[in-house]
N, C-alpha and C positions, 0 to 999 in steps of 0.2 A: 442557669448555675448549679451544679452540682452539689460545691462547696468542697469538693473535694482537691486535696493538695497539687499543683500543679504539677507536670513531668521533671520538668527541670524551672529552676529558682536562686539566681544571685541576688544575694541582699548584701545591701553597704560595701560591695570589694573594694580594697586596696591591696596592689598589688605593682610589684613592677621586679626591674632586671639591675644586679645590684644593688646598689643603697639609694638606686634613682624610682622613684613612683611614676608611672603610668597611666596608671587608672585610678581613682580615688573615688571610694563611695560610690560604686556604682550597681543599681541595683534593675534588674533586667529578668522578665516571669514570661517564659515560653511553654503555649500550651498545646495539648494532644490535637494533634490532625490540623496546627497550625504551622506554615511556613513565615517567619521571622524574619526580617535583613534586615541588619545591622551598617549603616551606614556614616561618612564621614571623610574629614580630608586627611591626608596623609600623617600619619603620626598622632591621630586622634583617640587613640588606645583601643580598635575596634578588635583584632590578632589579638591585644594582650586580654582584652576581654574573655573571650570562647579559648583559648588556651586556657586560661584559668578555671574555664570550667571542666575542660577534659583532664585536667590533673598534670600538665605539662606546665604550669609554673604555680606555684604555692600562693595562696591568697593569704597576704598580711592582715589584715582582720576582713571582718566581716564572714558572712558562713553562703556555701552552697548546699539547697537542698532539693533532692530526687524524690520529687512523689513525699514531701516534707520532714522528709528523714534528713537527717544531717551526715554531709557526706566530704565535708571540707578536707580534713585529714586524711581523707582515704588517697590511694595512689593514683594515676595512669589504669594503669593494670586493673585495679578493683572497680574503676567507674567501667570499663571495659564490659566488664564482667556484670556489670548496674543494667546495660546497655546505651551506653552514651561512645559514641563513633564521633571522630575527628578525620576529618581529612585536610591533611597540609597545604596551603598553596605553594605552588611550582607542579604541580602534577607528580609528586612525588612516590614511585614505582621503583623498583627492584629493576635493571636496564636490563642486564648480562641472563636472568631468570625470563620463564616463558611466560606468557597468560596465565597457565593454567595455576605454575607454581605460587605466581602474584596473588591469586583469588587462595592458596590456600594455606598462608599468610596468616591470611584475613581470618581464616578458618580454625584457625590453634585454638582457640578459646573452647569449639565444639569438640576439644580432645579426639576419642575414637569413634564418635557416633555416625557411622557412616550413613543414617540414615537421614539427619540431619545435614550432615555435609551435602550430600547427594541434594536434597531439599534447597539450601543455600543456593549451591549451583546453579541450580535451575533457576531458583528466582533472578539471580544476577543475570541469565544468560535472555532470560524470556524480558528485561528491562531492557539489556544492551546486546540485543542478537547480533550486531556486526563482530560481539569478542569472539560467539561461537565455532567461526571457523579457523580463527586464531588463536588458537589455544596453546597450540604446540612451538608459539611463532614469538621469537626472544620480543619484550615490550619494547626496548629500544630502537625492533625496524619501525615503530607505531607511527604513527604522524602525533599533533600534539592533542587532538582531541580524544582519538583513542585513548591516547594515556589515561586522559582525565576520567577516562570513563573506565579504564581499567581501577583505577585509586577509587571511584566512587564504589565500584564492585567489590573490591578488597574490604571495602569498610564495611558495605550490606552482607559480605561475610560471617560477618561477627553476632548477625541476627539483632541489628540493635532498635532500640522504643525511638532511639534520639541521634541525629546524626546532625554534625554543624559540619559546616564549608566555609574554607578558609579561602576566599578571591576564586572560584572554582570557573569564570572566565576568565582568569588572567593566560594574555596570549594564547588565546585563541581564537579561530577565524567566525565570522558572526553567524555560518553555519552550523557551529559546533557550540556556540555558546548558546543559539536559539534549542538545540538538540539537548543539552545538559537541563538547560531552564524545563524543558517541554519534560523530560524523566523526575526531574525534580516533583513537579506537580504530578505526576503519578503514584511517584512515592507519598505523598500528602495524602492522596484518596487512598493508601492503605493506613490512615491513621497513622504515620511517623512524625516524629517533634522534626522541623528541619529550623535551623539556625544558620543564617550566610550572611559571610562578609564578605561586599561588593564595590568594589571602586564605582564600577559599569550600575549607579545609585538609581537612574530610572527606569531600565533594563530591568532591574533586580526588584526594585520595588512593584512594578508593574504587573507582577506572580505572586507577589506576595501579599498574605493575610495583614499582619503586621508591622512594625518597624520603628527601629530607634534611630536618631541620630546622634553619634558622639564628638567632641568638641573638648578639645585640651583635656584631656583624658577624664570628664562625664557625661552623664546622658543631658543631652541639653532641650528635646525635644522626643519625646514617643507618642508613638499612636496607630490611629489604622494606616495602612498603606497606601491607600487609596488619597486618605486626607493628607498624609505626605508630597505624595506627588503632585499635591496641587497649591501645596503650600509657597508662597512666596519667601518666606524665612527659612525655611529650607533651604532656597537658591541662598537666602543671604548669607545661612552658615556654612556654607562652600566656600564662598569670600569671607569667611572670616567676620561676618560682622553680625552680631548675635546679640539683638535688646533683651534688657534682662527682664523685661516686663514679660516678654513671649516664651521664655523660658518652660518646656512642660506644660504650655499652653495648648496641648492636644491631648494630655495622655489620659482623659479619660475619653477620649474620641472611642 
């Protein structure tokens, strides 16, 4: 342990929509070069947590920190410049635009730095070579898996340090799920901090280092991904059965 602050940390976050709180006093720490997956049943607050981290939702209480710096009051655009990229649920691309133009949307924070833009583009095309011959192709003519690769690629064009993905496997064939998860492992090897919300809990945890299990807007269990995979208590959690004595029992794993 170096004692250095984590790339991203949520401390006692409460937030929601309108006047309805969805998450309450949520704390999560995301380390450098680590894949962390957040799992839980529908409505548990998984997506809300990472939207708050990305600046898409306001934190009502608590704090958000990047390398120890308090960014709680900063907007999404400022957080993007700090190296936090967010890939929304549902393979959201601009359908009538070309693959290249979709990538350039991500590159806007690089300004007119052509060298940086070219380097970012080359990195994305090396990671997702299927996109290279399709740069002039309209985005909505590609398969769902290819569109998801484009969505991740667009986020990578911002040269992020932290990338957060909301349900990256949603609607994809098993083949493309494997491809996307394989690419996340490659990004981890580059030292990126990766945060993933997933319904395919077993598959996602199998490629992850750490995990958080959410229930009713709170972190119920946290620990090493391999321990969560083997935990009967996590299975009970997905069924809505959580013994109080087991909450956070894996937090020191």
